[in-house]
C-alpha positions in Angstrom: -22.7 -37.2 13.5 -25.6 -35.3 12.1 -26.0 -35.6 7.8 -26.9 -32.3 6.2 -27.2 -32.3 2.2 -23.7 -30.7 2.3 -21.4 -32.1 4.9 -21.5 -34.0 8.1 -21.9 -32.1 11.3 -20.3 -33.2 14.7 -22.8 -33.1 17.3 -22.2 -31.8 20.9 -21.2 -35.2 22.6 -18.4 -36.3 19.8 -17.4 -32.5 19.4 -16.7 -32.0 23.2 -14.2 -34.9 22.7 -12.9 -33.4 19.7 -12.3 -30.2 21.2 -10.5 -31.9 23.8 -8.0 -32.8 21.7 -8.1 -29.4 19.9 -7.4 -27.8 23.3 -4.6 -30.0 23.3 -3.5 -28.7 20.2 -3.6 -25.2 21.1 -1.2 -25.7 24.4 1.2 -27.4 21.8 1.0 -24.4 19.2 -0.3 -26.9 16.4 -3.6 -25.0 16.6 -4.2 -21.6 15.0 -7.5 -19.7 16.8 -9.2 -17.7 14.3 -11.4 -15.5 16.2 -14.5 -14.1 14.9 -16.5 -11.1 16.5 -19.2 -14.0 18.3 -16.1 -14.4 20.4 -16.1 -10.8 22.0 -19.8 -10.8 22.0 -19.3 -13.1 25.2 -18.5 -10.0 27.0 -21.5 -8.0 25.8 -20.0 -5.4 25.0 -20.9 -1.8 24.0 -19.6 -2.3 20.4 -21.4 -3.7 16.8 -20.6 -7.6 17.2 -21.8 -8.4 13.6 -21.4 -6.6 10.5 -25.3 -6.2 10.4 -25.1 -4.3 13.7 -22.6 -2.3 12.2 -24.2 -1.2 9.2 -27.1 -0.6 11.7 -24.9 1.8 13.5 -23.9 3.3 10.3 -27.6 4.0 9.4 -28.3 5.8 12.5 -25.7 8.1 11.5 -26.0 8.7 8.4 -29.2 8.2 5.8 -28.3 4.9 3.5 -29.8 4.3 0.3 -31.6 0.8 0.5 -29.3 -1.2 -1.2 -26.9 -0.3 1.2 -29.1 -0.7 4.5 -27.9 -4.1 6.2 -24.9 -4.6 4.4 -21.4 -3.0 6.6 -19.4 -2.5 3.6 -21.9 -1.2 1.1 -22.7 1.3 3.5 -19.6 2.4 4.4 -18.6 2.8 0.6 -21.7 4.8 0.5 -20.7 7.0 3.4 -16.8 7.4 1.7 -18.4 8.3 -1.7 -21.0 10.7 -0.3 -19.1 12.4 2.6 -15.7 11.5 2.8 -12.8 8.8 3.7 -12.5 10.4 6.8 -16.1 9.8 7.8 -15.7 6.4 7.6 -12.8 6.4 9.9 -14.4 8.9 12.5 -17.6 6.7 12.5 -15.5 3.3 12.4 -13.6 4.9 15.5 -16.7 6.0 17.1 -18.4 2.8 16.9 -15.5 0.8 18.5 -14.6 3.8 20.9 -15.5 1.9 24.2 -12.9 -1.0 25.3 -14.1 -4.9 24.9 -13.1 -7.0 27.9 -11.1 -9.9 27.2 -13.1 -13.1 27.9 -11.3 -15.8 29.7 -10.6 -17.8 26.3 -8.9 -14.3 24.8 -6.7 -14.2 28.1 -6.1 -17.9 27.8 -4.9 -18.0 24.1 -2.7 -14.9 25.4 -1.1 -16.9 27.8 -0.1 -19.9 25.2 2.8 -19.3 22.9 0.9 -19.3 19.8 2.8 -18.6 16.5 -0.4 -16.7 15.1 -3.7 -15.3 16.4 -6.0 -14.5 13.9 -8.5 -12.4 14.8 -11.2 -10.6 12.1 -13.0 -8.0 14.0 -12.2 -4.0 15.1 -12.3 -4.4 18.4 -9.2 -4.4 21.0 -9.5 -7.4 23.2 -7.4 -9.5 22.3 -4.6 -6.9 22.0 -5.7 -6.0 26.0 -5.4 -9.6 26.9 -1.7 -10.2 25.3 -0.9 -6.6 26.9 -0.5 -9.0 29.9 2.4 -10.5 28.3 5.5 -9.8 26.5 7.0 -11.0 22.9 4.0 -10.5 20.6 3.2 -8.1 18.2 0.6 -7.5 15.6 0.0 -7.0 12.1 -3.1 -5.4 10.8 -4.7 -5.3 7.3 -4.9 -1.4 6.2 -7.0 0.6 3.2 -4.8 1.7 0.6 -7.5 4.1 -0.4 -5.6 7.8 -0.8 -2.3 6.5 1.0 0.1 6.5 -2.0 1.8 3.6 -1.0 2.0 0.1 -2.4 1.2 -1.5 1.4 -1.5 -4.0 2.2 -0.5 -4.3 5.9 1.3 -2.2 8.6 3.4 -4.3 11.8 2.7 -2.3 15.2 4.6 -3.5 18.4 2.9 -4.2 21.8 3.0 -1.0 22.6 1.6 0.5 19.7 4.3 1.8 17.7 4.6 0.8 14.3 7.7 -0.9 13.1 9.5 -2.8 10.2 8.6 -6.3 9.2 11.5 -7.5 10.0 10.8 -6.7 13.8 8.2 -9.4 13.5 10.3 -12.2 13.6 11.2 -11.9 16.7 7.7 -11.9 18.1 6.6 -15.5 19.7 3.4 -14.4 18.6 1.9 -12.5 16.0 -1.6 -11.1 16.2 -2.5 -10.7 12.8 -5.8 -8.3 12.5 -6.8 -9.0 8.8 -9.3 -6.2 8.5 -7.6 -3.6 11.0 -8.8 -2.5 13.9 -9.4 0.5 16.1 -6.4 0.1 18.4 -3.2 1.2 18.2 -3.7 3.5 14.8 -7.7 2.9 13.8 -6.7 1.1 10.6 -9.8 0.1 9.2 -10.7 -2.3 5.9 -14.6 -1.9 5.9 -15.5 -0.2 2.4 -16.3 -1.9 -0.6 -13.4 0.1 -2.4 -11.1 -1.2 0.5 -11.8 -5.0 -0.6 -11.7 -4.6 -3.9 -7.9 -4.8 -4.5 -7.4 -7.1 -1.7 -9.9 -9.4 -3.6 -8.1 -9.2 -6.6 -4.7 -10.0 -5.0 -5.6 -12.4 -2.5 -5.7 -15.4 -4.8 -2.2 -14.9 -5.2 -1.8 -14.3 -1.8 -0.2 -10.7 -2.2 -2.1 -9.2 0.9 -1.3 -12.0 3.3 1.9 -11.0 5.3 4.8 -13.5 4.5 5.4 -13.9 8.6 1.7 -15.2 8.1 2.4 -17.4 5.3 5.6 -19.0 7.0 4.0 -19.6 10.4 0.6 -21.3 9.3 2.6 -24.0 7.6 1.3 -27.2 9.2 -1.1 -25.5 11.2 -4.6 -26.5 11.6 -7.4 -23.9 12.0 -10.0 -23.3 14.9 -12.7 -21.0 14.0 -14.0 -19.6 17.2 -17.5 -17.4 17.0 -17.0 -17.0 13.1 -19.5 -16.8 10.5 -19.3 -17.4 6.3 -22.4 -15.9 5.5 -20.7 -13.5 3.1 -18.7 -14.2 0.2 -15.9 -11.7 1.6 -15.6 -13.2 4.6 -15.0 -16.9 2.7 -12.8 -15.4 0.7 -10.5 -14.3 3.6 -10.7 -17.6 5.8 -10.1 -19.4 2.6 -7.1 -17.6 1.4 -5.5 -17.7 5.0 -6.0 -21.2 5.8 -4.0 -22.3 2.4 -0.8 -24.2 2.4 -2.0 -25.0 6.0 -2.7 -28.5 7.7 -5.4 -30.3 5.8 -7.5 -30.4 9.1 -9.5 -27.6 10.5 -12.4 -27.3 13.1 -15.3 -24.4 13.0 -17.8 -24.2 16.4 -20.8 -23.5 14.8 -24.8 -22.8 15.5 -26.1 -25.6 12.9 -29.5 -23.5 13.4 -28.1 -20.5 12.0 -25.8 -21.9 8.8 -26.8 -21.2 5.6 -26.5 -23.4 2.8 -23.6 -21.5 1.5 -21.8 -22.0 4.7 -22.2 -25.3 4.8 -20.9 -25.5 1.4 -18.1 -23.6 2.1 -17.2 -25.8 5.1 -17.5 -28.9 2.9 -15.1 -27.5 0.7 -12.6 -26.2 2.7 -12.4 -29.3 4.8 -13.8 -27.8 8.0 -15.2 -29.7 10.5 -18.4 -28.0 12.0 -18.7 -29.0 15.9 -22.1 -28.2 16.5 -21.7 -27.0 20.0 -22.6 -23.7 22.0 -20.1 -21.0 22.1 -19.9 -20.8 25.9 -19.6 -24.6 26.3 -16.9 -25.0 23.6 -14.6 -22.1 25.6 -15.4 -24.0 28.9 -14.1 -27.4 27.4 -11.1 -25.2 25.4 -10.0 -23.6 28.8 -10.0 -27.0 31.1 -8.6 -29.6 28.9 
């Protein structure tokens, strides 16, 4: 292990052995994959694959004030205020209009009987991979701006039809798109206003669907292609893994980690595995 000022990071040699065990945990449905945009990026898609790239997309469409540049959430908030919420939704749909080809790991995860798959980006790659099988459905976070409903999320079956939450109990696998997604209904949590109520309530778990709360009990989480370089991202991850197992793992690029990220990993008991994502994927596929 390589010591940092905040946390011990598992180097590539030891990370391989740990990931082999984690791969077995995935097959045994005792590990929940928590997917970030870094996984979709392996497909080299023609969509933004970081919040910063999404902010740049907004900046190419709408003139942004300096304070909003480089921050996707602030940029979306500016557009919502200066234009309209419908403009934000239309731009998000445009940004993620091109399909993202599922990676081999997406397909592998779809083939397993995982109770939960958490996907934190707006693309449809994981949904496309799951489309090749039966017995799954999706729950998406939704904006509460202007809907006039006391709801935090909506459920969709495998063909994209909205269904009641009780239907999800029969799904072998629940895809949890906590920030929404371009498919099937263009639900997007993206502006600062979207997150104000969520972050106010998330400590008491109200925005987390009951089926996710139930299925995460006793589970370890594996963070794949994720960053925690923003307080919002850290807050969501912290609350989603609450009341699960005590052991979790994160595939990380040690050189890219900020001190805040390292502190977060330490505080949440996540084991950082310093191994390249392509190699990590190969290990997860072959063990």
